[in-house]
N, CA, C and O atoms as CSV, one atom per row, in Angstrom:
chain,resi,resn,atom,element,x,y,z
A,1,UNK,N,N,30.572,2.401,3.451
A,1,UNK,CA,C,29.375,3.705,3.465
A,1,UNK,C,C,28.784,3.461,1.949
A,1,UNK,O,O,29.349,2.896,1.013
A,2,UNK,N,N,27.235,4.168,1.995
A,2,UNK,CA,C,26.445,4.085,1.078
A,2,UNK,C,C,26.245,5.108,0.286
A,2,UNK,O,O,25.099,5.495,0.061
A,3,UNK,N,N,27.294,5.686,-0.243
A,3,UNK,CA,C,27.049,7.187,-1.005
A,3,UNK,C,C,26.225,6.833,-2.522
A,3,UNK,O,O,26.392,5.839,-3.229
A,4,UNK,N,N,25.278,8.015,-2.753
A,4,UNK,CA,C,24.718,8.119,-3.565
A,4,UNK,C,C,23.525,7.025,-4.034
A,4,UNK,O,O,23.262,6.648,-5.177
A,5,UNK,N,N,22.942,6.676,-2.859
A,5,UNK,CA,C,22.135,5.750,-2.951
A,5,UNK,C,C,20.721,6.588,-2.385
A,5,UNK,O,O,20.790,7.325,-1.401
A,6,UNK,N,N,19.494,6.378,-3.113
A,6,UNK,CA,C,18.695,7.602,-2.840
A,6,UNK,C,C,17.379,6.223,-2.096
A,6,UNK,O,O,16.789,5.407,-2.804
A,7,UNK,N,N,17.252,6.325,-0.778
A,7,UNK,CA,C,16.682,5.513,0.165
A,7,UNK,C,C,15.259,5.451,0.074
A,7,UNK,O,O,14.532,4.531,0.448
A,8,UNK,N,N,14.903,6.669,-0.534
A,8,UNK,CA,C,13.186,6.707,-0.219
A,8,UNK,C,C,12.781,6.333,-1.770
A,8,UNK,O,O,11.605,6.434,-2.118
A,9,UNK,N,N,13.808,5.894,-2.694
A,9,UNK,CA,C,12.810,5.471,-3.981
A,9,UNK,C,C,13.387,3.839,-3.820
A,9,UNK,O,O,13.468,3.377,-4.958
A,10,UNK,N,N,13.739,2.996,-2.971
A,10,UNK,CA,C,14.113,1.724,-3.090
A,10,UNK,C,C,12.574,1.169,-2.545
A,10,UNK,O,O,11.939,1.503,-1.545
A,11,UNK,N,N,12.317,0.395,-3.394
A,11,UNK,CA,C,10.959,-0.429,-3.006
A,11,UNK,C,C,11.191,-1.852,-3.355
A,11,UNK,O,O,10.959,-2.437,-4.413
A,12,UNK,N,N,11.774,-2.351,-2.072
A,12,UNK,CA,C,12.106,-4.136,-1.798
A,12,UNK,C,C,12.697,-4.399,-3.014
A,12,UNK,O,O,12.393,-5.299,-3.798
A,13,UNK,N,N,13.647,-3.478,-3.141
A,13,UNK,CA,C,14.962,-4.327,-4.196
A,13,UNK,C,C,14.072,-4.355,-5.637
A,13,UNK,O,O,14.039,-5.443,-6.212
A,14,UNK,N,N,13.458,-3.392,-6.158
A,14,UNK,CA,C,13.114,-3.574,-7.561
A,14,UNK,C,C,13.622,-2.738,-8.556
A,14,UNK,O,O,13.798,-1.530,-8.399
A,15,UNK,N,N,13.859,-3.356,-9.569
A,15,UNK,CA,C,14.888,-2.611,-10.514
A,15,UNK,C,C,14.413,-1.150,-11.001
A,15,UNK,O,O,13.354,-0.684,-10.581
A,16,UNK,N,N,14.980,-0.662,-11.625
A,16,UNK,CA,C,14.967,0.829,-11.988
A,16,UNK,C,C,13.655,0.941,-12.951
A,16,UNK,O,O,12.892,1.906,-12.911
A,17,UNK,N,N,13.537,0.104,-13.602
A,17,UNK,CA,C,12.460,0.369,-14.840
A,17,UNK,C,C,11.176,0.014,-13.902
A,17,UNK,O,O,10.083,0.405,-14.313
A,18,UNK,N,N,11.234,-0.741,-12.601
A,18,UNK,CA,C,9.922,-0.763,-12.011
A,18,UNK,C,C,9.510,0.140,-11.195
A,18,UNK,O,O,8.329,0.421,-10.991
A,19,UNK,N,N,10.705,0.767,-10.559
A,19,UNK,CA,C,10.537,2.044,-9.993
A,19,UNK,C,C,9.856,3.092,-10.679
A,19,UNK,O,O,8.827,3.678,-10.342
A,20,UNK,N,N,10.694,3.275,-11.862
A,20,UNK,CA,C,10.152,4.611,-12.897
A,20,UNK,C,C,8.674,4.215,-13.311
A,20,UNK,O,O,7.812,5.076,-13.138
A,21,UNK,N,N,8.368,3.203,-13.749
A,21,UNK,CA,C,6.795,2.414,-13.829
A,21,UNK,C,C,5.947,3.038,-12.757
A,21,UNK,O,O,5.042,3.812,-13.069
A,22,UNK,N,N,6.167,2.776,-11.690
A,22,UNK,CA,C,5.399,2.951,-10.632
A,22,UNK,C,C,4.985,4.219,-10.244
A,22,UNK,O,O,3.840,4.577,-9.968
A,23,UNK,N,N,6.340,5.074,-10.245
A,23,UNK,CA,C,6.133,6.795,-10.000
A,23,UNK,C,C,5.302,7.175,-11.258
A,23,UNK,O,O,4.463,8.068,-11.141
A,24,UNK,N,N,5.472,6.585,-12.396
A,24,UNK,CA,C,4.751,7.181,-13.427
A,24,UNK,C,C,3.404,6.865,-13.289
A,24,UNK,O,O,2.490,7.632,-13.590
A,25,UNK,N,N,3.265,5.712,-12.824
A,25,UNK,CA,C,1.821,5.347,-12.736
A,25,UNK,C,C,1.057,6.094,-11.709
A,25,UNK,O,O,-0.040,6.612,-11.914
A,26,UNK,N,N,1.925,6.120,-10.219
A,26,UNK,CA,C,1.054,6.831,-9.636
A,26,UNK,C,C,0.961,8.672,-9.899
A,26,UNK,O,O,0.029,9.306,-9.403
A,27,UNK,N,N,1.655,9.107,-10.430
A,27,UNK,CA,C,1.371,10.675,-10.873
A,27,UNK,C,C,0.411,10.632,-11.994
A,27,UNK,O,O,-0.365,11.588,-12.002
A,28,UNK,N,N,0.237,9.616,-13.110
A,28,UNK,CA,C,-0.731,9.711,-13.813
A,28,UNK,C,C,-2.261,9.635,-13.304
A,28,UNK,O,O,-3.216,10.342,-13.627
A,29,UNK,N,N,-2.175,8.393,-12.274
A,29,UNK,CA,C,-3.448,8.235,-11.392
A,29,UNK,C,C,-3.737,9.714,-10.807
A,29,UNK,O,O,-4.615,10.366,-11.372
A,30,UNK,N,N,-3.252,10.117,-10.032
A,30,UNK,CA,C,-3.273,11.587,-9.343
A,30,UNK,C,C,-3.697,12.610,-10.167
A,30,UNK,O,O,-4.504,13.458,-9.785
A,31,UNK,N,N,-3.175,12.591,-11.351
A,31,UNK,CA,C,-4.048,13.780,-12.344
A,31,UNK,C,C,-4.999,13.657,-12.847
A,31,UNK,O,O,-5.638,14.613,-13.288
A,32,UNK,N,N,-5.467,12.140,-12.948
A,32,UNK,CA,C,-6.610,12.002,-13.332
A,32,UNK,C,C,-7.891,12.199,-12.447
A,32,UNK,O,O,-8.977,12.656,-12.803
A,33,UNK,N,N,-7.485,11.718,-11.135
A,33,UNK,CA,C,-8.482,11.919,-9.969
A,33,UNK,C,C,-8.144,12.790,-9.078
A,33,UNK,O,O,-9.101,12.897,-8.311
A,34,UNK,N,N,-7.225,13.531,-8.738
A,34,UNK,CA,C,-7.122,14.647,-8.094
A,34,UNK,C,C,-6.765,14.275,-6.764
A,34,UNK,O,O,-6.621,15.038,-5.809
A,35,UNK,N,N,-6.635,13.047,-6.786
A,35,UNK,CA,C,-6.035,12.528,-5.092
A,35,UNK,C,C,-5.532,11.150,-5.553
A,35,UNK,O,O,-5.590,10.617,-6.662
A,36,UNK,N,N,-4.976,10.690,-4.282
A,36,UNK,CA,C,-4.602,9.379,-4.451
A,36,UNK,C,C,-4.386,8.620,-2.940
A,36,UNK,O,O,-3.936,9.268,-1.995
A,37,UNK,N,N,-4.697,7.398,-2.827
A,37,UNK,CA,C,-4.516,6.805,-1.639
A,37,UNK,C,C,-3.569,5.326,-2.081
A,37,UNK,O,O,-3.761,4.373,-2.837
A,38,UNK,N,N,-2.309,5.823,-1.006
A,38,UNK,CA,C,-1.332,4.762,-1.318
A,38,UNK,C,C,-0.510,4.838,0.004
A,38,UNK,O,O,-0.936,5.465,0.973
A,39,UNK,N,N,0.680,4.180,0.012
A,39,UNK,CA,C,1.302,3.990,1.135
A,39,UNK,C,C,2.250,4.995,1.377
A,39,UNK,O,O,2.589,5.632,0.379
A,40,UNK,N,N,2.747,5.289,2.413
A,40,UNK,CA,C,3.619,6.821,2.985
A,40,UNK,C,C,4.790,7.019,1.814
A,40,UNK,O,O,4.986,8.013,1.114
A,41,UNK,N,N,5.484,5.784,1.831
A,41,UNK,CA,C,6.687,5.528,1.166
A,41,UNK,C,C,6.682,5.713,-0.253
A,41,UNK,O,O,7.645,6.163,-0.873
A,42,UNK,N,N,5.317,5.277,-0.894
A,42,UNK,CA,C,5.027,5.670,-2.299
A,42,UNK,C,C,5.048,6.921,-2.592
A,42,UNK,O,O,5.763,7.333,-3.505
A,43,UNK,N,N,4.091,7.909,-1.705
A,43,UNK,CA,C,3.533,9.193,-1.394
A,43,UNK,C,C,4.804,10.184,-1.636
A,43,UNK,O,O,4.893,11.165,-2.374
A,44,UNK,N,N,5.712,9.617,-0.798
A,44,UNK,CA,C,6.900,10.119,-0.829
A,44,UNK,C,C,7.643,10.543,-1.963
A,44,UNK,O,O,8.072,11.664,-2.237
A,45,UNK,N,N,7.733,9.397,-2.621
A,45,UNK,CA,C,8.709,9.422,-3.824
A,45,UNK,C,C,7.938,9.949,-4.930
A,45,UNK,O,O,8.662,10.488,-5.767
A,46,UNK,N,N,6.752,9.967,-5.193
A,46,UNK,CA,C,5.934,10.625,-6.027
A,46,UNK,C,C,5.892,12.121,-6.169
A,46,UNK,O,O,5.610,12.591,-7.271
A,47,UNK,N,N,6.181,13.016,-5.010
A,47,UNK,CA,C,5.776,14.043,-4.431
A,47,UNK,C,C,6.677,15.165,-5.869
A,47,UNK,O,O,6.160,15.966,-6.648
A,48,UNK,N,N,8.154,14.741,-5.715
A,48,UNK,CA,C,9.127,15.831,-6.498
A,48,UNK,C,C,8.661,15.602,-8.003
A,48,UNK,O,O,8.815,16.601,-8.705
A,49,UNK,N,N,8.192,14.634,-8.557
A,49,UNK,CA,C,7.837,14.143,-9.800
A,49,UNK,C,C,6.300,15.336,-10.083
A,49,UNK,O,O,6.203,16.170,-10.983
A,50,UNK,N,N,5.560,15.114,-9.293
A,50,UNK,CA,C,4.103,16.116,-9.207
A,50,UNK,C,C,4.402,17.541,-9.302
A,50,UNK,O,O,3.918,18.371,-10.072
A,51,UNK,N,N,5.497,17.722,-8.169
A,51,UNK,CA,C,5.936,19.288,-8.428
A,51,UNK,C,C,6.345,19.778,-9.301
A,51,UNK,O,O,6.017,20.931,-9.584
A,52,UNK,N,N,7.398,18.909,-10.195
A,52,UNK,CA,C,7.973,19.305,-11.437
A,52,UNK,C,C,7.080,19.560,-12.675
A,52,UNK,O,O,7.325,20.350,-13.587
A,53,UNK,N,N,5.689,18.518,-12.511
A,53,UNK,CA,C,5.372,18.742,-13.796
A,53,UNK,C,C,4.156,19.841,-13.837
A,53,UNK,O,O,3.558,20.268,-14.824
A,54,UNK,N,N,3.963,20.195,-12.309
A,54,UNK,CA,C,3.046,21.248,-12.002
A,54,UNK,C,C,3.601,22.652,-12.695
A,54,UNK,O,O,2.962,23.529,-13.276
A,55,UNK,N,N,5.289,22.530,-12.371
A,55,UNK,CA,C,5.866,23.818,-12.588
A,55,UNK,C,C,6.038,23.714,-13.856
A,55,UNK,O,O,5.773,24.748,-14.468
A,56,UNK,N,N,6.591,22.327,-14.844
A,56,UNK,CA,C,6.647,22.567,-16.434
A,56,UNK,C,C,5.347,23.084,-17.000
A,56,UNK,O,O,5.347,23.940,-17.884
A,57,UNK,N,N,4.304,22.602,-16.530
A,57,UNK,CA,C,2.716,23.051,-17.041
A,57,UNK,C,C,2.648,24.448,-17.117
A,57,UNK,O,O,1.895,24.981,-17.932
A,58,UNK,N,N,3.437,25.177,-16.262
A,58,UNK,CA,C,2.910,26.805,-15.511
A,58,UNK,C,C,3.946,27.604,-16.652
A,58,UNK,O,O,3.889,28.813,-16.874
A,59,UNK,N,N,4.952,26.593,-17.357
A,59,UNK,CA,C,6.208,27.613,-18.261
A,59,UNK,C,C,5.813,28.167,-19.101
A,59,UNK,O,O,4.777,27.619,-19.477
A,60,UNK,N,N,6.112,29.244,-19.832
A,60,UNK,CA,C,5.526,30.086,-20.883
A,60,UNK,C,C,5.526,29.789,-22.056
A,60,UNK,O,O,4.800,30.341,-22.883
A,61,UNK,N,N,6.784,28.369,-22.456
A,61,UNK,CA,C,6.525,27.741,-23.717
A,61,UNK,C,C,5.878,26.455,-23.526
A,61,UNK,O,O,6.327,25.482,-22.920
A,62,UNK,N,N,4.560,26.600,-24.232
A,62,UNK,CA,C,3.477,26.110,-24.172
A,62,UNK,C,C,3.647,24.415,-24.681
A,62,UNK,O,O,3.503,23.352,-24.078
A,63,UNK,N,N,4.001,24.744,-26.001
A,63,UNK,CA,C,4.443,23.472,-26.735
A,63,UNK,C,C,5.784,22.528,-26.177
A,63,UNK,O,O,5.906,21.316,-26.355
A,64,UNK,N,N,6.648,23.337,-25.530
A,64,UNK,CA,C,7.520,22.794,-25.138
A,64,UNK,C,C,7.235,21.900,-23.885
A,64,UNK,O,O,7.774,20.820,-23.645
A,65,UNK,N,N,6.231,22.581,-23.081
A,65,UNK,CA,C,5.970,21.893,-21.949
A,65,UNK,C,C,4.791,20.784,-22.067
A,65,UNK,O,O,4.379,20.102,-21.129
A,66,UNK,N,N,4.387,20.745,-23.247
A,66,UNK,CA,C,3.309,19.826,-23.682
A,66,UNK,C,C,4.350,18.334,-23.835
A,66,UNK,O,O,4.165,17.209,-23.371
A,67,UNK,N,N,5.347,18.815,-24.582
A,67,UNK,CA,C,5.984,17.628,-24.905
A,67,UNK,C,C,6.864,16.897,-23.617
A,67,UNK,O,O,7.107,15.694,-23.529
A,68,UNK,N,N,7.302,18.053,-22.572
A,68,UNK,CA,C,8.236,17.349,-21.366
A,68,UNK,C,C,7.044,16.458,-20.416
A,68,UNK,O,O,7.256,15.524,-19.642
A,69,UNK,N,N,5.748,17.106,-20.779
A,69,UNK,CA,C,4.650,16.347,-19.760
A,69,UNK,C,C,4.486,14.882,-20.355
A,69,UNK,O,O,4.475,13.890,-19.626
A,70,UNK,N,N,4.372,14.831,-21.599
A,70,UNK,CA,C,4.011,13.544,-22.209
A,70,UNK,C,C,5.340,12.181,-22.020
A,70,UNK,O,O,5.299,10.980,-22.290
A,71,UNK,N,N,6.377,13.010,-21.469
A,71,UNK,CA,C,7.607,11.904,-21.235
A,71,UNK,C,C,7.129,11.310,-20.018
A,71,UNK,O,O,7.854,10.398,-19.620
A,72,UNK,N,N,6.414,11.485,-19.516
A,72,UNK,CA,C,6.279,11.264,-17.776
A,72,UNK,C,C,4.613,10.550,-17.596
A,72,UNK,O,O,4.417,9.471,-17.037
A,73,UNK,N,N,3.663,11.305,-18.122
A,73,UNK,CA,C,2.173,10.835,-17.686
A,73,UNK,C,C,2.088,9.767,-18.936
A,73,UNK,O,O,2.923,9.669,-19.835
A,74,UNK,N,N,0.905,9.002,-18.789
A,74,UNK,CA,C,0.762,7.835,-19.422
A,74,UNK,C,C,-0.475,8.048,-20.574
A,74,UNK,O,O,-0.334,7.701,-21.747
A,75,UNK,N,N,-1.537,8.589,-20.113
A,75,UNK,CA,C,-2.592,8.989,-20.515
A,75,UNK,C,C,-3.003,10.461,-21.015
A,75,UNK,O,O,-2.559,11.529,-20.594
A,76,UNK,N,N,-3.739,10.300,-21.784
A,76,UNK,CA,C,-3.859,12.286,-22.452
A,76,UNK,C,C,-4.870,12.394,-21.705
A,76,UNK,O,O,-5.253,13.550,-21.891
A,77,UNK,N,N,-5.682,11.808,-20.822
A,77,UNK,CA,C,-6.689,12.732,-19.757
A,77,UNK,C,C,-5.925,13.086,-18.768
A,77,UNK,O,O,-6.234,14.238,-18.463
A,78,UNK,N,N,-4.868,12.591,-17.934
A,78,UNK,CA,C,-4.168,13.186,-17.325
A,78,UNK,C,C,-3.363,14.411,-17.398
A,78,UNK,O,O,-3.160,15.174,-16.454
A,79,UNK,N,N,-2.866,14.554,-18.747
A,79,UNK,CA,C,-2.283,15.778,-19.303
A,79,UNK,C,C,-3.254,17.010,-19.337
A,79,UNK,O,O,-3.082,18.181,-18.998
A,80,UNK,N,N,-4.279,16.381,-19.835
A,80,UNK,CA,C,-5.295,17.310,-20.027
A,80,UNK,C,C,-5.915,18.191,-18.623
A,80,UNK,O,O,-6.063,19.412,-18.592
A,81,UNK,N,N,-6.156,17.448,-17.749
A,81,UNK,CA,C,-6.446,17.633,-16.544
A,81,UNK,C,C,-5.421,18.511,-15.735
A,81,UNK,O,O,-5.842,19.372,-14.963
A,82,UNK,N,N,-3.884,18.260,-15.940
A,82,UNK,CA,C,-2.863,18.708,-15.316
A,82,UNK,C,C,-2.948,20.246,-15.915
A,82,UNK,O,O,-3.044,21.174,-15.112
A,83,UNK,N,N,-2.910,20.518,-17.413
A,83,UNK,CA,C,-2.861,21.825,-18.148
A,83,UNK,C,C,-4.357,22.406,-17.642
A,83,UNK,O,O,-4.342,23.308,-16.804
A,84,UNK,N,N,-5.288,22.046,-17.996
A,84,UNK,CA,C,-6.597,22.575,-17.887
A,84,UNK,C,C,-7.072,23.017,-16.309
A,84,UNK,O,O,-7.402,24.166,-16.017
A,85,UNK,N,N,-7.043,21.968,-15.426
A,85,UNK,CA,C,-7.272,22.271,-14.066
A,85,UNK,C,C,-6.349,22.725,-13.088
A,85,UNK,O,O,-6.412,23.772,-12.444
A,86,UNK,N,N,-5.539,21.888,-13.044
A,86,UNK,CA,C,-4.736,21.681,-12.041
A,86,UNK,C,C,-3.118,22.743,-11.971
A,86,UNK,O,O,-2.469,22.963,-10.948
A,87,UNK,N,N,-2.792,23.260,-13.416
A,87,UNK,CA,C,-1.889,24.069,-13.348
A,87,UNK,C,C,-2.231,25.785,-13.335
A,87,UNK,O,O,-1.489,26.690,-12.953
A,88,UNK,N,N,-3.237,25.848,-13.738
A,88,UNK,CA,C,-3.828,27.480,-13.578
A,88,UNK,C,C,-4.012,27.619,-11.980
A,88,UNK,O,O,-3.611,28.578,-11.322
A,89,UNK,N,N,-4.653,26.552,-11.503
A,89,UNK,CA,C,-4.732,27.031,-9.966
A,89,UNK,C,C,-3.300,27.573,-9.281
A,89,UNK,O,O,-3.423,28.451,-8.426
A,90,UNK,N,N,-2.001,27.122,-9.592
A,90,UNK,CA,C,-0.995,27.452,-8.848
A,90,UNK,C,C,0.068,28.262,-9.685
A,90,UNK,O,O,1.291,28.131,-9.711
A,91,UNK,N,N,-0.870,29.262,-10.456
A,91,UNK,CA,C,0.036,30.027,-11.590
A,91,UNK,C,C,1.230,31.080,-10.892
A,91,UNK,O,O,0.857,32.183,-10.491
A,92,UNK,N,N,2.422,30.748,-10.795
A,92,UNK,CA,C,3.160,31.794,-10.466
A,92,UNK,C,C,3.080,32.111,-8.807
A,92,UNK,O,O,3.643,33.009,-8.180
A,93,UNK,N,N,2.276,31.167,-8.379
A,93,UNK,CA,C,2.464,31.286,-7.016
A,93,UNK,C,C,3.436,30.836,-6.055
A,93,UNK,O,O,3.791,31.529,-5.101
A,94,UNK,N,N,3.885,29.643,-6.307
A,94,UNK,CA,C,4.741,29.002,-5.376
A,94,UNK,C,C,5.530,27.984,-6.653
A,94,UNK,O,O,5.128,27.978,-7.816
A,95,UNK,N,N,6.709,27.159,-6.157
A,95,UNK,CA,C,7.274,26.390,-6.834
A,95,UNK,C,C,7.245,25.002,-6.219
A,95,UNK,O,O,7.769,24.192,-6.984
A,96,UNK,N,N,6.799,24.453,-5.075
A,96,UNK,CA,C,6.483,23.401,-4.664
A,96,UNK,C,C,5.434,23.469,-3.580
A,96,UNK,O,O,4.803,24.510,-3.395
A,97,UNK,N,N,5.211,22.247,-2.772
A,97,UNK,CA,C,4.295,22.378,-1.797
A,97,UNK,C,C,2.768,22.202,-2.098
A,97,UNK,O,O,1.910,22.579,-1.301
A,98,UNK,N,N,2.463,21.572,-3.366
A,98,UNK,CA,C,1.157,21.757,-4.003
A,98,UNK,C,C,0.399,20.629,-3.708
A,98,UNK,O,O,-0.644,20.350,-4.301
A,99,UNK,N,N,1.102,19.690,-2.423
A,99,UNK,CA,C,0.368,18.544,-2.351
A,99,UNK,C,C,0.305,18.345,-0.761
A,99,UNK,O,O,1.122,18.765,0.059
A,100,UNK,N,N,-0.813,17.634,-0.529
A,100,UNK,CA,C,-0.782,17.562,1.362
A,100,UNK,C,C,-0.903,15.921,1.273
A,100,UNK,O,O,-1.431,15.277,0.366
A,101,UNK,N,N,-0.270,15.428,2.459
A,101,UNK,CA,C,-0.006,14.202,2.438
A,101,UNK,C,C,-0.568,13.760,3.804
A,101,UNK,O,O,0.151,13.968,4.781
A,102,UNK,N,N,-1.981,13.071,4.020
A,102,UNK,CA,C,-2.919,13.106,5.435
A,102,UNK,C,C,-2.815,11.563,5.567
A,102,UNK,O,O,-3.098,10.806,4.638
A,103,UNK,N,N,-2.333,11.094,6.948
A,103,UNK,CA,C,-2.319,9.842,7.257
A,103,UNK,C,C,-3.762,9.413,7.264
A,103,UNK,O,O,-4.646,10.188,7.630
A,104,UNK,N,N,-4.044,7.999,6.800
A,104,UNK,CA,C,-5.298,7.327,7.137
A,104,UNK,C,C,-5.458,6.410,7.979
A,104,UNK,O,O,-6.443,6.452,8.716
A,105,UNK,N,N,-4.517,5.354,8.071
A,105,UNK,CA,C,-4.616,4.305,8.418
A,105,UNK,C,C,-3.380,3.394,8.595
A,105,UNK,O,O,-2.361,3.867,8.092
A,106,UNK,N,N,-3.248,2.238,9.175
A,106,UNK,CA,C,-2.313,1.213,9.049
A,106,UNK,C,C,-2.928,-0.033,8.228
A,106,UNK,O,O,-4.039,-0.374,8.635
A,107,UNK,N,N,-2.467,-0.693,7.266
A,107,UNK,CA,C,-3.031,-1.536,6.510
A,107,UNK,C,C,-2.995,-2.894,7.424
A,107,UNK,O,O,-1.965,-3.251,7.996
A,108,UNK,N,N,-3.870,-3.402,7.478
A,108,UNK,CA,C,-4.031,-4.467,8.053
A,108,UNK,C,C,-2.872,-6.076,7.746
A,108,UNK,O,O,-2.097,-6.538,8.584
A,109,UNK,N,N,-3.016,-6.414,6.869
A,109,UNK,CA,C,-1.998,-7.202,6.398
A,109,UNK,C,C,-0.835,-7.306,6.775
A,109,UNK,O,O,-0.336,-8.339,7.221
A,110,UNK,N,N,-0.167,-6.023,6.604
A,110,UNK,CA,C,1.242,-5.777,6.391
A,110,UNK,C,C,1.486,-4.804,7.469
A,110,UNK,O,O,2.613,-4.803,7.966
A,111,UNK,N,N,0.845,-4.203,7.787
A,111,UNK,CA,C,0.850,-2.759,8.764
A,111,UNK,C,C,1.390,-1.680,7.918
A,111,UNK,O,O,1.723,-0.685,8.561
A,112,UNK,N,N,1.558,-1.621,6.691
A,112,UNK,CA,C,1.873,-0.260,5.912
A,112,UNK,C,C,1.276,1.186,6.375
A,112,UNK,O,O,0.231,1.343,7.006
A,113,UNK,N,N,1.856,1.855,6.081
A,113,UNK,CA,C,0.951,3.275,6.812
A,113,UNK,C,C,0.469,3.994,5.225
A,113,UNK,O,O,1.130,4.482,4.309
A,114,UNK,N,N,-0.955,3.786,5.430
A,114,UNK,CA,C,-1.611,4.213,4.435
A,114,UNK,C,C,-2.027,5.907,4.470
A,114,UNK,O,O,-2.658,6.405,5.402
A,115,UNK,N,N,-1.528,6.697,3.235
A,115,UNK,CA,C,-1.870,8.007,3.864
A,115,UNK,C,C,-3.063,8.447,2.394
A,115,UNK,O,O,-3.482,7.609,1.596
A,116,UNK,N,N,-3.345,9.695,2.370
A,116,UNK,CA,C,-4.191,10.074,1.326
A,116,UNK,C,C,-3.053,11.538,0.490
A,116,UNK,O,O,-2.483,12.532,0.941
A,117,UNK,N,N,-3.166,11.044,-0.598
A,117,UNK,CA,C,-2.510,12.364,-1.389
A,117,UNK,C,C,-3.033,13.055,-2.184
A,117,UNK,O,O,-3.378,12.625,-3.284
A,118,UNK,N,N,-3.227,14.415,-1.757
A,118,UNK,CA,C,-4.230,15.283,-2.456
A,118,UNK,C,C,-3.557,16.731,-2.632
A,118,UNK,O,O,-2.593,17.243,-2.063
A,119,UNK,N,N,-4.595,17.292,-3.831
A,119,UNK,CA,C,-3.640,18.804,-3.934
A,119,UNK,C,C,-4.368,19.750,-2.778
A,119,UNK,O,O,-5.512,19.691,-2.328
A,120,UNK,N,N,-3.450,20.498,-2.522
A,120,UNK,CA,C,-3.763,21.804,-1.585
A,120,UNK,C,C,-4.616,22.498,-2.065
A,120,UNK,O,O,-4.974,23.524,-1.488
C-alpha cells in the first residue's frame, strides 16, 4: 500500500526541493501576470498554495502576512500585486475557489493537457 503519498505532487520522480521550487515559481508568475498557461498537473498542484496566500494576505495582521508571503513568493513585484490588487478583490468573501482552470489543448510533442489558470 502507498500510504501518505501525495500523488498529485509527483512530477516524474523529481526531488522535494525541485517540486517546491516549481510550485513557488508557478505561484510567483501567477501573481505577477494574473494568469498562467501550464499543464493540468502543475496547475492542480499550485492551486492550494494560491488559495493559502490569498487568505494570508486578507488576514488582519498585515506585518505577519507580509512575512508569510515572502516565504513563498520570489519577487517583490508578485507580492505587491498580491497585496494591492488580488487580495482586496476577495476580502472576506470566501476562503477558496479564487482561480479557474480552463482547458486549452493538448501539447503536440508529448500530449500533455495544457490549461489556462486565471483569477475568477
